[in-house]
N, C-alpha and C positions, 0 to 999 in steps of 0.2 A: 449651543446648538452644534454650531461649527468648530467648537474647540471638542466638542464630545467626540466629531466625526474626523478630526485629526487624530484624538489619543485613538480611537479605536484603530484606524487607519495604519497607524503606527504600531499597536501590539501586531496585526497582522502581518507584516513588515518583519518584525524581530521573529515571530513565532515562525514564519517560512524560512528564515535567515537561517533559526536552529535547528531544522529539521535537514538542511541541505547539509552535504559531504564537507567535512573540513579537512583545511588543507594541511597535508602529513608534515610530521618533523621531520626537517632536513637529514637529521643524524640517524632517526630512525628508519628513512628510506636507505640510508645507505651502509645501515646494520644488516639490512634483509638478504639472503642470500637469493641468490641469481644464477639462474642455471644457462650457462653459456654455451652455445651452438658446438663452441671449438675449443680444445682445451688450452689450459695458460702455459706459457712459457716464461720462468722454468713453471713446473705446475705446483698447483695449488692448494687440487683436493688429492690428497696421496691415497684417496681409494683407487681411482686411476691406473695407479700400478699395482698397489699391494693386494687389491681383489682379481688381480690378471696373473696368468702365468708367462714368464718371461724366458727365454734361451736364448743364447749366445749367436747370432748367427753370422758376422762377419768383423772384422777388425783391421783399423787401420792404423797408420803409427801416431793418431792423435784423436783417433775417437773407437770406441765400442757399440756395436750394433746389436739391438734385442727383438727378437718376435715374440707373438704370441701365435702358438703353433694351432693354438685352436680355432683363428680366423682367417687361417689361408684357406682361400677359395682362386678358383678358375672360371672363367664364363667361358660361352661358347667359340667368343671370337680370340682367345686364347690369352688373354688380361688377368694376370695374379693379383690378389688382394690380400693385405695383412697389413695388420696392425705391428707398430713398431715404435721405437724410441732409442735415441742415441745418449751415449754419457763421454764427458773429454775421458781421455787415457792416461791416468795418471794416476800415484801413489797417494792415497789419500784416508783418512780415517775415518771417510763420513761413510752411514747407511747407503744400503744400495740404490732406495728410492730419495735424493736429496734435492736440494737447490741446482745443480749442476746438470741436471739429465733434461733433455729435452722431447716432449713427447707427451703421451703417444698421441700418435699420427696415423691416419689411414694411410696405406701405401699402395698403389696401385702400378702394373710395369708391366708393358706390351712385350712378351717374350719374342713376337715375330718382328713387332719394329722395332727393337730395342730405345722406345722410350718410356718415361718415368712419368707417374703424377703422383706429386705429393700432396696431401693436405697442409703441409708448414708451407711450399712454396704457392700453394693456390691461395690459401688465407693474408698471404702477406702481401700479395701483389694486388689484392682485388681493388678496384678503381671506386672511390668513395661512392654511393649509389646518389642520384639525385633524385628526389619525390618525381619533380618534374619533367626527369628527362625518362628517356626509354630506356628498355636493360640494355646495359654495355658490359661487353665482355671482361675480363682480368686480363692485365698488358701483356701475359703471355699465353696469349690465347685462350686454349681451354684448359690450361693450365699443364699440360701434357709439355716436356722438354726431353729434348735429345741426351741419352747418356753416353758420357765420353769414358773412352777407355783410359785405362790404368787409373779409376779414381774409386772412390770406397761403394759407389751404389753399382759400379762396373763389376765390382766383385758380389754384392748384393744381388745382381742379376744372375750371375753366372752358378750361385747356390740356388736359388729361388727357381729359374728356367732350367735347370738341370747342364751339366758339364758333361762333354764327350772323349773319351782318351783315344790316342790316334790308334793304338794298337786292339782298341776295342771296340764292337759295333752299341756296346748299350750307352743309356746318358744317366748319370746319377743325378738323384734330386737330394739336397739337403736335408737330412731330419734331426739331428742332436749334436752336440759340440760338448764334452766334458768339461774342459774349464779356459780361459782364455792363455794364449802365448804371453808368456814374460814379457816386460820391459824391457829386458837384455835382448831378446830378439828381434822385438820392434821395433828400437832403437838405435840397433846395431851397426846401421848404415848413416844414421843421423849422426851419431857420436862420431863415426873416423871420418865424417865430412867436415865435421865441426874441429876435431881434433887436428886434421889436416889444414884447414884455413887458419887457426889460431897459432899453428908452430912458426915460431920465428925464424927469419931465413938464413940467419948465424949458422944456427944449429939446430936441422930439420929432423932431429932424432929426437929432440925433447918436445913432447907433447902437454899440452895443460893438462893439469889435473880433473878430472871429470866426476860430475856430480854424482851423488851418491842415488844407486837406483835399485828397483826394486830386485832381491834374490831369485836365481831362475827356479822355477817349482822343480819337487823333485819328480813328477812324473810329466810325461811328454802328454800335452793335449791331444785329445781323438777326436775325432766327429764322425759319422754315421750319415751314410747315404741310402737312399731308397733306389733302386737299381728297376729303372726306366718309369718309375712312379705306377707299378702294376702292383695291383693285389686280386687275387687269387682265391675266388669262393672254392673251398677244397669238398665242403660239406655242406648243401643248402637247408637241410632242415634244422640242423644245428647252429647255422651262420657262423660254422668254423673258416676262416681266412687266410691266408700265405704272403708273404713278402718277402723278397728278396733283399737282404740288407750287405753294406762293403762298407768297411773300416778303415781309416785310413790315420797315420800319424801323423800329428803338424809339424815336419821336419820336412828338410830340402828335398824335395821331389817328393813330395808325399809318397812314402812306402808304404803299403797295403798292411794292414794290419789279419784281418780277418776276414771270410765271408758268411753270413748265418741265414738263416730260414728263421723267420719271425712266424710265430702263428697262434694266431687270437679266436678265442672262444669268444663272438660277439654278445652270446646270452648272458653267459655266465660271467663276463668281463675278469676274465683267465688269459693268460698266455704262456708258452715258452719260448724260450730263444737257444735256439741250435747252432753250434759252428757247424758249418757243413764241411762233410768229410769226417767227422765224427762218427759214433754207433747211432745207428738208428733208433736201436732201442730204448737211448735216452731222452728221444722226442719225437713227437707223431701226433695226428689227429686225435687220437684219446689222451696222450700226456698232455696238459694244459693246465699247469699246476699255479704257476704263480699268481697271485693276487696283484690288480693294478694298485701299484702303490699313490704317492704321491705323485699330483699334476705334473709338476715338473720333473721328473725322474723321465729316465729313458725308455723301460717299460710304457709307462703313461702315455708318452707322445708317440711313441710307435703305434699303441693298441688305436688311439685315436685317428691316427692317419690311415690305419687299416680298416676299422668298422665303423668310422662316423661320416659324412657327407661333406664333401668338399667340393662341389660342382665338378668341370672337366678335370680337375689337377689330379687326380688319380684313376687310373684307365682300370674298370671291374670288368677281370676276367671269372667267366661261369667256368667252372671243370668239378663239379659237383657231380656226384652219379647217384646220390642219394638224396 
């Protein structure tokens, strides 16, 4: 009887063990896809980039900065937020979204306080959280850091927060750039300084041979800006809006190329781009015939800035009489 009781008890234990959750295989666990709250450096999921719209925002001698114009917003305190990534400025045959790019990361710029908050800086400096300790702030406080002058981020801030010319009362806000400056222009000062440094003292005219660099592009890069970040509603019924745009050449002293009047019909997804000073017959409220093309085109980016919601970033002016 005692042996029978032991056998019955053993059977119950074995049955119970078989119904309990089994321990997951280690390799199977490692192979599972896990969604991380932050993006990887370098990027692991190419969809983070390929499914987005990226426009060249700023350039330095070593990096290219891209931003997603469809994520650009500003709150009531003047903090501008947008998504961006940067890549090394070098000549290679890699595709646009490759292992050398960093991001995308959410960026925030305090236009009034000249401070920057970057998801890159914030996540890298987080203090490891002890479950037994209270919440600890990151090493750099709240993640905000002061933007230093003559840096790539200072250039980014100028484009996003606007720049003002000495002889003009307007403030221009970046919208679009056609293509990057050639490496010849970007590295001209670096190459010259290196050549002077490495020139033998007994023959100062003989400079060392320069490394092969990119051939300058045939077309000078052009960038477009929105004047005062204003969009005027000129036809309330049909939701027709207008923005003033200015374009400049990426050359010394940034000579102006042209001024434009961008008219968007937000209901029909059409627009017109009229050079100011041209005949009014070629553009007006009723002449909005160009369809919105690819999301990375100038027309689509400008249309989004005029018709979409960007918080306090765009100043909406109602001039509609209908």
